NUKOLMAR-635308 format. One record per residue (C-alpha): residue number from 1; residue in three letters; y, x, z. Coordinates in steps of 0.05 Angstrom, whole numbers, plus 5000, padded with zeros to 4 digits. Example, Ala and Ser with C-alpha at 12.3 -4.5 7.8 and 13.67 -1.06 7.14 Angstrom:
<vozas>
1, ALA, 4910, 5246, 5156
2, SER, 4979, 5273, 5143
</vozas>
This chain:
<vozas>
1, UNK, 3455, 3610, 5086
2, UNK, 3433, 3569, 5130
3, UNK, 3385, 3495, 5139
4, UNK, 3372, 3447, 5175
5, UNK, 3294, 3413, 5174
6, UNK, 3298, 3335, 5173
7, UNK, 3220, 3337, 5170
8, UNK, 3185, 3373, 5222
9, UNK, 3172, 3452, 5172
10, UNK, 3115, 3505, 5179
11, UNK, 3126, 3558, 5142
12, UNK, 3107, 3630, 5132
13, UNK, 3163, 3678, 5155
14, UNK, 3119, 3753, 5152
15, UNK, 3148, 3791, 5081
16, UNK, 3062, 3812, 5064
17, UNK, 3043, 3745, 5071
18, UNK, 3108, 3717, 5023
19, UNK, 3089, 3770, 4974
20, UNK, 3010, 3746, 4971
21, UNK, 3027, 3676, 4968
22, UNK, 3079, 3684, 4910
23, UNK, 3040, 3720, 4880
24, UNK, 2980, 3668, 4882
25, UNK, 2928, 3692, 4943
26, UNK, 2894, 3635, 4965
27, UNK, 2908, 3663, 5037
28, UNK, 2858, 3615, 5102
29, UNK, 2928, 3581, 5140
30, UNK, 2910, 3613, 5204
31, UNK, 2921, 3687, 5161
32, UNK, 2994, 3665, 5145
33, UNK, 3021, 3665, 5216
34, UNK, 3050, 3606, 5217
35, UNK, 3108, 3580, 5241
36, UNK, 3137, 3511, 5263
37, UNK, 3205, 3476, 5258
38, UNK, 3211, 3420, 5293
39, UNK, 3263, 3360, 5250
40, UNK, 3332, 3370, 5275
41, UNK, 3327, 3456, 5265
42, UNK, 3376, 3494, 5230
43, UNK, 3338, 3548, 5200
44, UNK, 3365, 3608, 5159
45, UNK, 3290, 3642, 5142
46, UNK, 3256, 3582, 5106
47, UNK, 3226, 3647, 5050
48, UNK, 3275, 3634, 4987
49, UNK, 3222, 3601, 4943
50, UNK, 3214, 3551, 4979
51, UNK, 3287, 3518, 4992
52, UNK, 3303, 3493, 4921
53, UNK, 3231, 3450, 4926
54, UNK, 3252, 3433, 5004
55, UNK, 3330, 3416, 4986
56, UNK, 3295, 3374, 4930
57, UNK, 3239, 3329, 4968
58, UNK, 3312, 3315, 5021
59, UNK, 3263, 3359, 5071
60, UNK, 3324, 3399, 5092
61, UNK, 3395, 3405, 5086
62, UNK, 3449, 3461, 5078
63, UNK, 3488, 3469, 5135
64, UNK, 3549, 3514, 5149
65, UNK, 3534, 3579, 5184
66, UNK, 3522, 3590, 5270
67, UNK, 3518, 3503, 5271
68, UNK, 3493, 3466, 5324
69, UNK, 3417, 3432, 5344
</vozas>
């Protein structure tokens, strides 16, 4: 599934970092290897654990796979 960022987003994409964060580890921001996504970008790598919250807050919207900015 692809999503359009409706605001600037910052999120980790490293699977090891994601596992630690989901497990409740407190990692410093500099160690998370955050990805920066400007509003309007189409992405498909948002962590699954974050999608429902971001949709509910109106920060992302689903788009058809293959959509362009």
